[in-house]
N, C-alpha and C positions, 0 to 999 in steps of 0.2 A: 474367235468371234473379233470380227473390229469394234473396237470402242465406239469409232462411228455410229454404229448404229444401233446404238444404246440410247434413249433419250436424255435430256440432257433436263434436270431435277430442281426446283427451287427450291434451296430450306435455306439453313440458319449455322453461323460460323459457331463454335462449341468454347470457345474462350470469354475474354471479360464482358459486362453491361452494356458494350457500347452494341451489340446485337447485329454485328455484320451476316447482309444476306449474300450467301455462295449460290453457284450453281453449278449442278457436281453429275458430270457424267460415269456410269463404271464403265473401265476398263476389259471388263468381258476374261478378267484372269485374277478377280478380286481386290484389284487396286481402283484408284479414281483419280478423273482429271477433276481438277476445280479452279473455278475462277469468283471473283467478284460478281455480285450482282446489280448489274447499271439502274435497274429499275427499284431495287432496296432505297427505303429511305433515308436508311441510316447511313450506308456507305458508297450510294450512288457507284459501285462498282470497284471501288477501293476494298485494300486488305491489308493486313498488317504482313511483317514478316512470318509470325506465326500463323494466322488464316492463308497464308501463300503458298505452306509447305505443307498444308492438313494432308496433302494425298501421300505425304511420306509417314504418315502416322494413322494407315490404316492397313488392317491385312492379318492372319493371321496368328502370326508370330506375338509368345508371350499370352495369349487368349488364353482364356479360363474357358473350358468347354463345354466340364460336365459338373454335375455337383458333385463337394465333397464332405465326407463327415470324417472326423477324424483325420484326415487327411489322405482318406482313402474314395473311391470313384464309387455312387454311391444314383439311384436313382432318381427324377424327381419327386417323386411320389411318397419314398423313404425320405428325401431332406425335407420335403415340405411337411409332411407328420412328423418328422421331430421338430420343426421349430415350432408348431401350433401345437405341440403337445408340451414342450417344453415352457412356451409363454402361457398355455394358460395352467399347467399347472403352478406356477410360480404365482399367478395371480389369485389362483385357489389357496393357496397356502398362504401367502406374504399380505395379496391385497391389486390394485391395479398399480399404484405407485411403485410396485416391485419390479418395472417392465420397465423400457424405456428403447426409442427410437433414436439414433443420430443421422439425418441426411442432408441434403448437399446440394447446393445450385448447379449439379450435373443433371439432377430430376429433371423430366419435362415438366410443367404442371397438371398432366393429366396426372401423371407418376405421386409427383406431392401430395394431389388432393385424396387419390386412396390411401397415402399412409396417414392424412391428418383425419381421416374420416373415421379408421381404423383404429388409430390410439386413441383420439378425443372421442367419437362418439359412443365407439361398440367395445373399447378394452377397457374407458371410462378413467382414464390419465391425462394430465397432459404433459406428459414425459418425450416430448417432443422438441425437439429442437437441431437446429439445421448450423453446418458451417458458417454460415453468412454470420450467426453470432460475431466471428472474428471480424468479419470485416463491414458490417451496415449496422449492426443492433443501436449505437449510436446514432444515426440516425433516426432508425426508427422512432426511438424514444422522445428525440426533437422535434420529427414531423408532430409527431401526437399530441406533444406539449404548446406545442405552439397552434400547431392549427387543427386538432381534436382526429384527424387521422394518419395516415402516414401517406399522404400525397406529397410525392413530385409535383411542383405548381405551373415548372413549366417545359419546354422542348427544345430538342439539340438546336433547332431554327434560329433560338434565345439567340446564339454563337455569332452566328451572323447575323444580326440585326444589332448586336451590344456595339457602343461607343467605347466601352473599357470589359474586360474578361478577366476577374481576379483566379488565381488557380491556388487554394488552401491546402496543405499537405496533398497534393497531386503532383506525383509526374507526370502528367496525361503523354510527354512524346512518347515514353518507354508504356507506360498499362495501360494507354486507350489510345494508339497512334493513329487512325483513322479520325479522332474527332478532334485528336490535335493538327493534322491536315487538315480540317474542315476552319478550324479557326484561326491557323496562318492563314491560307487561302482570302479569307476574313480581312485580316490585317491586310493582305497585301491590296485587298479589290477596294478596300473603304478607310483602312487607318486603324482598324481597331488596336487599342490599346492594351495593353496585354502586361499581369503584375505574375507572378510569385513569391510566395509566400510560402515560404519552407525551410528550416536546417541547414540542408545539402543542399549545393550547385549540381541542380539535375542536367539532363540534356535538355528538359524542357524550360531551363533560363536562356538558353541560348535565343529562344526569337522573343523574347521576352523585354519590356521596356523598362522593367524594376527589378529586381528581387532581393526581399526582405528575406534574412537568415536570421529569423529571431529563435530564441531557445527553444529548445524542445518542450511543449505543454505549454505555450504561454500565449496561445493564439488567441485564448477568450481577454485574456490584458489588453490586447491587438485591437480586437472589434471593439471592449465597451470602449477605448478612445475612441473610436469614428462615432460611435455611436453621444459619447459625447460632445461630438465636435460638431455631428448635425444639430444638436437641440441649438448649442451655441455661434451658429453659423445661421439659424433659421432655417434650415430645409426641412426640420421635423412635419409630413402632412400632416396637417390638425384634422384636415377631411378625413383621409382614412383611417387615422386614430380614431374615429369616433364606432369604427367596427372592430377596435380591439379594445382589449383589458391590458393594466400591468404596465404600461410605460412610464408611467413616476416612478417606480418600485425597479423599475428595469434601470431607468437614468440614475436613482442617489445609488445602487447598486455600480455601475460606470463610473461615474463622476468619483467615487472612493476609489476604486483600482489604480493597481500602481504599475505603468507601461515600463519602468526602471525592469520588471522580473523579465523582458522579451530580451534585454540585449540590445538594442536598436538604437541609432539615437535619437534624439527629439526631433532632427534635421529629418530624416529619414520616418519615421511617424508622421509627420507633418507633410511630407510630399507625399506619401501617401494617402492621407487624408483630404489633401485639398483634392486630388486627383479623383477621388471618387465624391468628393462631394462636388465636384462641378460638373460633373458627369451623369447625365439621367440616365441614359441606358446602360443599366453596372449588372453583370452577368456575375455571380460566386461560385463558382467551383467545386466542391469539395469533397474529397476524396481519405484513401486512409490516415496518413497525417494528423485527419482529425478525430475520426471514428477510433483510431485504435488507441484509446486511452484512456485511464481512470477519473478522465474528466469531457469525454468525448462528448457527453448529451449536452454538456454545459459549453464545451466548444458550437454544436451546432446549432443552439439557441443562441448565444452572443452574433454571431451569421445572420441567424434569420430576424434576430432582433432589429437589424440594423434596417435589412430589405423593410420590413413591416412599420416601421417608424419613421421612411421615407417613401412607403406607397410604392418601393420598386421590384413590384410582385405582380408576376399573373397578366404581365403587359410583353407586346414586342420589344424584344432583346433586354427584360427584368426582370431578375428574381435568381432564386439560388437552385442551382444544379446539384445534386448529389450524382455521382459518379460510380456504380457501382463495380463489383471487380468479377462478379461470375455471369453466366451467360443468363441464368435464371433465377439470380437472386432476388429481383422483383418479383415474378411468379412467387416464388414458396412465401414471401412477404403474405399477397395477396392470398392464397389459401391458406393462411394461417400457421404454414411452417415453423411459424418459433412459439417458442417455450410457451408464451406470455398473451398471448393474441388465438383469433377465435377465425374461420375462415370470412372469405370476403370485407375483412377490415370489420370486423364485429367485436365485439371487446367480451374477453373471457368471464371481467368481475360484472357487466351489464346481467340481472335475470333477464329482461325478455330477449339479448339477444342469447342468450342462450338454450331459452326455453324454444325460439324458432329456428334455429338449428337441431333440436334436438322433434320439433317437433318433424321437421321435414325430412330429415335422414330420417325416422323415426328409430333413432335411437333410443337404446335404456337407457344412459344418462352421457350427461355432457361436464365436465368437472367446473367447478365453480370458483379455484384459484387456477395460478399458473403453475407449470410443474418447473422443472428444475432445468436453468441456462446449463448454456456447453462446460461450463468450469466446475459447477455446482455438479452434475451430472455426474460427471466421470470423479469425480471425489463421492460421490456416491456409489460409484460401482469399484472405487478404490477401497472403500469400509463396510461393501455386504449390502447397503441397502437396492442395489439393482442387481437382481438374480439373474434376468434373461435383458441380452442387448442383444439389439438390431443395427451394425453400422452398413448407410448402403450408400456407396461412389465417396468416399471419402477417409482422409489417409490420417486419423487422431494421434496418433501415433507419431506423429512426426510431425501435422500442424497444430495440435494444442500446445499453448504455455506450458511449460514443467512437464514435456514429453516425455522423461524417463519413468515419469510418476504416473501420467499416463498411459504409457504404456506396458510396466505395472501391473496397474488395476486392471487393461485391458484382460491380461494373460491370465488373471486372476479371478475375473467374471465365472460365474457358475457356468453358466452358457450363454457363449457370443456368438452371432450370425452374424457375417460378412457376404455383402451385394457388392461384385465388381465384373470389372470386365478382364482383370489379372490376378491370379495369385501373389505373382509377385512385388508386392508391397509391403509394408512394416508391419499396417494392419493386419491384412489378410494371411499372415503368418501367424497370429494369434487365436485365429477362430475355430471356432468347434464347429463351425459348417460353414463351408464356402458354397455360394450360390453364383451360376454363372448369368449376368445381365448382359443385353443387348450394347451397345457401343453407339457412340455419336451419330454414324452414318445411317445405323440400324434401324435407329426411334422413328417412332412416328407421335406426334404432340406438337405442343407450342409451347414458348417459352416468351418471358417482356422483359426488354430491355430496361436500360435506365431511363426512358422520356416515354413512360408508358404503353411505346407499340408492343401490338402482342403478333408473333412471325407464326409463322409455323415452320415446325423443321420435320424433313420428310425422309423416310426413311431409301437411299440408295443402295444397298452393299443389304445380301440375306446373314441374317444371322451363323452366325460360325456353329458347328457341333450342337449342343442341345440352347443355346443362350436365349435368355426369353425377358420382354419388355419387363420395367421391374413393377408399373402397374399391376399385368398379370401375377407377377411373381404375389404381389401384395393381397389380392383381391385371393387370391389361392388361399391364401394361409388365411385371411377370413374368410372364407369357404370355411373350412377345416377347422375353425374356433369356434362353429356353431354359426357365423353371419351369413348362408348362402342367399337370403334374397337380396341384404343390404349392398354384395359384392361381386351379383351377378353380371357382367361388365363383359362384352365380347369385342368393345373396341375402344381405343381411344375419345372417338368421334361421343361415342356416348358417353364416355364420363366427361366429358367438355359443355356439352350440354346440362347436364345433370349440373355442373360447376357455374353454370350461366344463368339458371332456375333461380339458383340459391341467391347469386348476385341479385337480382332483380326485387328479394325478400332486404336484401341489405339496405337497396337503393331506396323502397319503402321507411326503412327505421334514418334514411338522411345520408348513407355511410356515400363514401365517393366513390367506391367503386362497384362499376354496373356496369356489365356486360349483357344486360338481358333482353341486349336486341339480337343478340348470336341463339339466345334459347332457341329457337325452330330448326339450326342448320339439318338440312341436310347431310346425309355422308358426303354426297358427292358435293355440296356447299364449303365441308369442313377440309374436302380434299383442294381445293380452289383457293380456300381463303388466302388473303392479301394483306399485307402488314397493317394494321389497323391501332389506332391508337383509343384507350380508353379514358373515361366513358364509351359506352356504344348502349344507347338506349330510342325509346322513340322521339323523342326531343333530342336527344344531345350525341355528339359525336365527335370525341378529342377536346382538342382544345388547349387552350392553361383553366389553370385555378385562383380564385383568391383575387384577381383584378377589381371584381365586382366589390369586394368585399364579405362578401358570404362564405364562412365557414362553416366547422362542421362539429363545436362543441355547441352541448346543449343550446346555449344560448344565442348561436349562430356565429358569436363575437372570434377571432385571435386573441393567441395572447404571447403577450412579452415577456418574460421568466427573468426576474432579475438573475445573474451570476457573477461570479469572481473568481480572479484567477486563482487554482489550487495547484501546487506546486505536484509533478510527475510522485509518485508515491516511493517509490526508492532514491534518495539521495547518495550522491555522489561522497566521495571522503576516502582517507588514506589508505584501504582496504580492498575499495574496487575505486578509481578512480575516472574512470571514463562511461559516459552516455552510451550505451549501445542502442545505435539506429537501425528497424529492419525494413527487408522489402523486396521486391522484382528486380530483376533483368531487363533487359530487352523483350531478350528472346527462347527466355523459361517460363512455367505459366506453373502456379503451386509445387506439387511434389513431381513432377517431370514427367510422371506416368505417361500422360500424351506425347508430349515437346520433346521428350528426351528420346521420343523413336526414332526423333529428324537427326542426320547428319547435319544437315544445314542449319538447323536450330543451335546445336550443338557444338559450333564449328568456335562462334564469337565468344563468349566466353565461357570456356570450357574447365575451371576449377570453381571452386568456393573462396570465396578472400574474405579479407578484411580490408574497410579503407578506413587511413590512421594517417594523420594530417603530419607533415612534414617536421614540426617540432615537438610534437609526439613519439614520432618514430625515433627523433636522434636523443630525445628523454631517454627512449628505454632501449635504447640502442639497436635501432630494425633498422635490416638494409633489406631493398626493394627484393622482392620473392624469397625471402624468409617465410619460413613456417611459425604463425603465431599460436599459442595455446591461450586461448579466451577463457576465462573462469569468471562464474557470476557466483553469488547467494543459491542456485539453482543447478549447473552443472556448470559442465566444461567443452571445450570444443577444439580442432584445430582447423587453421584457416591461413590459405595466403598474404601475404602483406601484400596490401595497394597501396603505397606512400602518393597520394595527393592532396591537395587543397580543396577537391571539392566538400569534406568534412571541412569542420571547424575544429582548432582545438578544444582536447578535452573532450570531442567525440568522436565516431567511428561506426560503419556500417556494414552489417554483412547482408548477403541475398539469403530468400529460407529457401529456397529449392531441392537443397540438396538434402537424400534419405538415407537406409540402412542399404540401401541397395544404390549409391550410388559414388556418397563418400559419407561413412559410417561419423566418422568424428566431427562431421559437418550441420550436422542436425543442428539448426539453431533455435530451435525454440525448445531445448532442452534450458539452454544458458534464462529463460524468458519465465518471468514470477507469475505465477498464478494472478495477478493483481487482477482486477475487472471496476470496471466505472460502478456506480451504484446504482445507476438507475437504468441501464440498459445493458448490465452483465457482460457488455464486451471487455474481453481482456489486453492490458497495457503493452501492445507488441513491439512499442516504438521509445522506450523510455528505461531497459531494465541501466543496469551496473554491474560495472566488467573489469578486468584487471585484465594485463596485458604480459605474455615473455615470450623470451622465443626459445621455439620447440627445439631440443637437444638433438639434434638429427643426428646418428653418427654415418648414417649417407641417404643420398637422395640417387632417386631413380627417374627414369622417363620409360614410357614401354607402348609399342603398339602388336597388334596381332589381328590375325582374320578371324582367330576365334573368340570362344572365352576364354577374360583372365580371373584367376582365382587369387587374388589379395591377401597375404594373412598380416602384412606389416602393419606400422602404430596408427600410418594415413598413408590413404589410399584415397584417390577422385579417381571416377571414370566416366566417359563419355563415347557415345557413339560417333563411328566414320561411315563413310561412304565404303570402307577397305575391311571395317569390321571395329573393331574399338582402340582406344589410347585410353592411356590411364600415368597419371601422375602417383608417384609412391616416396614415401618417406620413414626410415625406421629408426631405433634409437640401439638398436644389437645388432650388427654387421653376420651375416649369413657367412658359415664358416667355408662354404664347397658354393659358388656361387652360381656356376652351367647347372648342379645340378638345382640348385634355387627355385633358375630361370627356368630347367625342364617340370616341374612344380607348376610354377606360375602358368606357364602355356598349356599347362597336360601335354605334353611334347616326350615321352622316355626317348620315341625311340629316332629323331629327325636328326639329319645332317645338322653339326652347328658350326659358327665359324665365331671364334673369339680372341678379343683384343683385351690384355689386361695388365695394368701398371700399377704393383699391387704399392710401391712407394708413394705412388699420389691416389691410390684409392680406385680408381678409374677401371671399369669392364664393362665391356660391349658386346653385344651374346646376339648372334642372328641365328635364325634357323630354316633349312630349309627343306623343301620337296621338287625334286622334279626339276631345279633350278628356278624355280618362287620363291620367295620368301613369305615366311609364314607368320613371324614374328620375328622380336628384336627388343633386346632392353639394353639401355646404358644405365651406369650407377658413376657416381663420383659423387668424394666429399661435401660437394656445395653443388645448392641447384645447377642442372644438367643442361649445358649449353647446344643446345642441337636445335637445327629448324624443327620442329613441331610439326605445323601443319604441312610439312613435304613430306616426312616419316608417316603421317598418320593416311598419306595414302598409296603407300610402296606394298602392303601385303598382297600376294597373290602376284604382283610383279617379277621382271627379273630384275633385280637389285645389287647386285656385287657392291655394289659402292657403298650400301647403307651404312655398314659400321662406321664411316666418316662423318654420320649425323647430319650433311649438307648434301646437296644438289649440284649434279655437276655443271661447272661454266656453263654449258650449254642450254642450260633445263634453268630459267625465271622460278623462281620461288616467290607464289604470292601472297606469302604472308596470313599470319591470320586471318580471318574471314571477319569484313566490318559492315559488307552489304550483305544481310545475312537473303536478303531477295534474290538476289543476282548472282548471290558467291565471289562478289568480290573480295581479292585481299587486300593487306592495308600496305604491302610492295607494288601492287597492281596499281593501284592509288598514287604512292608515292611517283612512280617512273614518268604514269601519267603527267604529273603534279609536274614536275622535271626534264623530260622529257619534251612535251607536249607545251610548256607555258601556261598549262592552267589556272588561272588566278582568280574562280568560282566556284561555288558549290553546282552550280548549275551549269558551268563546262561540263565539270567533270558527269555529273550527269548523262548530257550531250556523250560524250566520250567514250564511257565505260555502262550506262545504265545505271549506276551506283546513285543512289539515295530519288530516285524516280520513281518508286511504287510506296510504300509506306512513309518514308521518310524519317524514319526514328535513326537512320543511321547519318542524318546530315549534319549533325553538332558535330560528329565524330569527324565528318569527313572536314568543317570549316576548320577545325581545329589542326588537322593537318597540313589546311593550306595555308594556314595565322604559323607555323612555326615554320614552313618552307618559304615562308614569306621573310619571317626574324632571319631566319639563316643565313638569306640572300642579301638582307641589308645588312649583317655581322661579315660578310664577304666581302 
């Protein structure tokens, strides 16, 4: 059947918290056509490189299709019966706190609601936490301390109405590209000034007017200086401060703080503060660089203090804006998915709130204290306090700090259940029971983005095999545990209506989250629901919070919180002299279980790396492309050296995406200590300490293959290509027989081979063919292999007689490594256009090649190529 006969369906992108609308059309063969929704208020038709490549990430390959018990296929009845029995047995013997759920921002709100209701209302424990603890918990804590609730005051439109946007710990260009494009459009249209505050020079700095490369963890000191200068400059809004408490204490703490810890000059700090002071319409956007810290909550409150003191909050173009990392991190916070919250922003410590929840759910008991937050939860798994654990749509064996210890804890747990779409994750391999869940394009429900907009996610593809929606899996376990009436759901619309009714109770308590205006939606209304920003009541729809001076503490006032700089928990020294920053790359997301399926997204940065400053590289004898052993007090990794002045001397940066499935030596969170913010429980993922040495490789290898590659070397990192796979390898022991090793590597025991070997130089090149077509090729050398990787990656299944040269024929242009993933444009293609066509601007490159004209996140790299070409031309 032709795909054009299928309807186009409105849904929501499954990546970051921007919450972009997408239009999906099934192609009739299990795939999708994807484009941005021009009517969605978050993205207005734009998609980033990841969203644009969504069609490459769907399909049956690698999917978990049936339940498994002990690695063997099982029926749903047997699997869910076992889950219910094991959880019930643990509760009966050890109490409700002996079990735990660890869930994810990949869940839809309806899934999240059922999980929270089951754990907190009917199991009777608060031991449910989410991987949002790793990214946004400090914002939640900061919001609650200042506002009384976890409320995002503003909207995305504020980015376009502000005269100054300050980006703190946020590489918006790579992590939230669509918002970054909206910001750059505002800059072009109305001259919006942009300041980036980040220890590392990122792609976001390309469009900024000022970059403050402060020392890691010193954000509090910087914003305390700003608060003090607001006071000294007479720019404190005394009228607005009548609606708050705590200004004097916050100011006293701010004046006592020392900005010397920031590493910035007085001139830099004064320039930033004067710009902030002289600009009324200021938006401060903050992300993981603020949150992932042992002082993350204080950093958030230092920012909020400045907005509260100046009254620049809740008005068009003014206020703090937290940007979330997952599609439904906000929805999870709204339903009480964190261990220290109840649904609808009600407080677990408040007896009236607990009673209201218990009565509404007709639940046997609601816990009166917070449950175990993520780090403590896995400690409890490790020491045996947690007897039964259910992990849903997340990969903590890779993503948690001290990941090796977490992996061992999960493996040693008495009973572990994992719900996911694939069995091929580090965490799923440790489970006693695996449950096949529906994936993004098969799910039906709602998500909430970073500016409180609720959007529908609609199923477009049928679930493969026996996969089921998460809400249905959870509800069935609830019924099997004896709670049939409470979990007798038949649709996500029914769950949403119940959730909306509960929010009305929260509204009557004076809470911010109230969507009771949607509690009477029919199924048809739910199906048609358009993106809608909460609150949604009979008297209010959307809008901003706090501009009227009304807050959600008991006295109706906001709070300024006195905070002072606290150094990161780990300190550098002779043994561990470097500060490790972790984060994301442009085209990958989380642990690559989705983006890793896309050859297009895998082409930009195809190998894990460590950014290190030239000064440090020289001091440690490191050359470009060396492999490095990175050691922390908690673990070690092997990464490729990337020498760059984007990081400061004494600091290094590594991406967090690679796993045991893609590069087992590059599991970065194995290096990160399980140190947390004392208020939020969020781990400090950006300030570990490490030492770096060259990895003593006896050989380096690069390989391409049309089929699976089975490496066993000390280092390897593989990525998908359109023709199959590519892999980088290195080892400390040279195989005795390279042809035998290559046949094992590619599982080609009988294929015809062509081989070139130079024993003296340690160089070996082997290619395998069938019927004149290349099956696989291996290139080995004593130094990092010098071949045209992107050209070779496309050769499997082609007639490639000259493959062992490692270079394309003279008449075949090599596009080079992909720079623009949206349109698959390589660096060499851009360079040839710059030189041959005389292109002198990023816009000109876009007109000629389309590169940079979609999500725009590659524009800084295109600009760097133009700049280098201009310098080269001037030198000539």
